C-alpha positions, 0 to 999 in steps of 0.5 A, spaced: 437 176 419 429 175 420 429 182 421 434 186 416 430 192 415 434 197 419 441 195 414 436 195 408 434 202 410 442 204 410 443 201 403 437 204 400 434 197 399 427 196 397 424 196 404 416 194 406 415 199 411 420 204 415 426 200 421 424 204 427 429 205 434 431 210 439 437 212 443 436 211 449 432 205 448 437 200 453 434 201 460 431 208 463 424 208 462 423 200 462 422 197 469 426 191 467 431 195 467 431 198 472 430 191 476 437 189 474 440 196 475 437 196 482 441 190 484 448 193 483 452 198 486 453 203 480 451 205 473 458 203 471 458 195 474 452 194 470 457 197 463 463 193 465 458 186 467 458 183 460 452 179 462 448 184 465 449 189 460 447 183 454 441 182 459 439 190 458 441 191 451 436 186 449 429 187 454 427 193 448 427 188 442 423 183 447 419 189 450 418 194 446 419 190 438 424 195 436 428 193 429 434 194 432 438 193 439 443 198 440 449 195 445 448 197 452 455 201 454 457 208 455 461 213 451 465 215 457 468 208 456 474 211 451 477 215 456 476 211 462 481 206 457 486 211 455 488 212 463 483 218 465 478 214 469 471 217 471 466 216 476 458 216 474 455 220 480 447 219 481 442 224 479 449 229 477 452 225 471 459 223 469 465 226 474 472 225 471 477 227 477 482 229 473 482 232 467 486 235 462 488 243 460 495 243 459 501 238 456 503 236 462 496 233 464 497 230 457 501 224 461 495 223 464 494 218 458 497 211 458 501 210 451 498 205 446 493 203 451 490 196 449 483 197 447 482 190 446 485 188 453 481 194 456 475 194 453 474 187 453 467 187 457 465 191 452 466 186 445 464 180 451 457 184 451 457 184 443 458 177 443 453 174 448 448 179 445 449 177 438 448 170 441 441 171 445 439 176 439 439 170 434 439 174 428 432 177 430 434 184 429 441 188 427 444 190 433 449 197 433 455 199 436 457 206 438 462 210 440 463 218 442 466 222 437 472 225 439 469 232 440 464 230 445 469 225 448 474 231 448 468 236 452 469 231 458 476 229 458 478 237 459 471 239 463 471 234 468 464 233 468 457 235 464 456 243 462 452 248 460 457 251 456 464 247 456 467 253 457 474 249 459 474 245 453 473 251 447 478 256 451 482 250 450 481 252 442 483 258 443 488 257 447 493 252 446 490 249 439 496 245 438 495 240 444 487 240 443 488 237 436 495 232 439 488 230 445 483 230 438 487 226 434 489 220 440 481 220 442 481 218 435 485 214 433 483 209 440 476 210 437 477 208 431 481 201 434 476 201 438 470 201 433 474 196 429 473 191 434 466 192 436 466 190 428 470 184 430 466 181 435 459 181 431 456 189 431 452 190 424 452 197 424 455 203 428 454 210 430 458 215 432 454 220 437 458 228 437 452 230 443 456 236 444 456 238 436 452 244 437 455 248 442 461 250 437 460 255 431 461 253 424 469 253 423 471 251 429 467 244 428 469 243 422 476 244 425 476 242 432 470 236 430 469 234 422 475 233 421 476 227 426 468 225 425 471 224 418 477 220 419 473 215 423 468 215 418 472 214 412 476 208 416 469 204 416 467 205 409 462 202 406 459 197 413 452 201 416 455 207 420 451 213 422 454 220 423 450 224 429 452 230 431 446 233 435 446 241 434 450 241 428 445 245 423 450 249 421 455 244 419 449 239 415 452 240 408 459 239 411 456 233 414 453 231 408 460 230 405 462 226 410 462 217 407 457 214 411 450 210 409 446 214 414 446 221 418 443 221 425 438 228 424 436 232 431 429 236 432 431 242 429 434 239 423 430 240 417 428 233 414 427 236 407 433 241 406 438 235 409 435 231 403 435 236 398 443 236 400 444 229 400 440 227 395 439 219 395 446 217 397 445 217 404 439 214 409 437 220 413 434 218 421 430 221 426 427 226 428 422 227 432 423 231 438 423 226 445 418 230 449 412 229 443 412 222 448 409 225 454 403 228 449 396 224 449 396 217 444 392 222 438 397 227 438 403 221 438 400 218 433 399 224 429 405 226 429 408 220 427 404 220 421 406 227 420 413 225 419 412 219 415 408 222 410 413 228 409 418 222 407 420 223 399 424 217 400 425 209 402 431 212 405 429 213 412 430 210 420 424 213 424 427 215 430 428 221 436 432 227 435 435 225 442 435 220 447 429 217 449 428 221 456 428 217 463 421 219 466 417 217 459 412 212 459 413 206 455 406 204 453 408 211 449 414 208 446 410 202 445 404 206 440 410 211 437 413 203 434 406 201 433 404 207 428 411 206 425 409 199 423 402 200 421 405 205 415 404 203 409 410 205 405 410 209 399 417 208 396 418 200 394 
């Protein structure tokens, strides 16, 4: 691979500079993405059309110069393939016509769904993307963590509180664990097929980790994150549990090569927890990209100066916001690339 900085950083190997990529870089902010998107009936058509998913996956590599591509897809392909279909409504987000809130509703899910068949469009997109990348940079595959997927399957949509999901943990923990187990088993097979299709690394997104207290996240979240991460021991694997600040000591014990940090997680505190056994990814505030150019450069260099190890991957603490100017992203990336690493 011509640019393997991202992979080397996962394993703590010597690198001349820190690698940089951005969550949600594939799309949204780029006019080239919007041009593709406007030709289609909706978001799901783009996700489910391998040639177009590959095209928009490549755009940030070609236009922004990032050090890794992340497959253009959606975490909700998992419940969709399990039998709980969803719609993506413009300006509102995902919507599930049916939800899982009882044992009877659990029967809405298919028994032993065929991952390879139902998500064939994802694996085809991976193969096409790898071919077009031609070993320029690594390709990252991903999935949503079980707790986050559970939230959508129970709520049926996004929520400020996810009160229906949290209520189920108290009123029917047995059902909650059964659903989480099913999601976990399906996700392991899904990520394994991504691996077999050619991705160079994997990331598990637990977007709603922060809405649970420490004890509940340990029982209903991290238990299943641990199971998934253990299935990919030794492979470049990032755990990103947004908002789970209190659970960082437990996250640090899970076998993975990297831990993603949001902008409220302290890098030095996390480094003290993991030592040199993990690579840390993050954690610039996404809103920094609204600032003046000089402030973006200053804050990015401040982050880079804070690193006490070469085991770092530069990223935001969450995804790029859709109204960010791509030129601001280029400034961030250039600043990282111009920085001389101190820990060779």
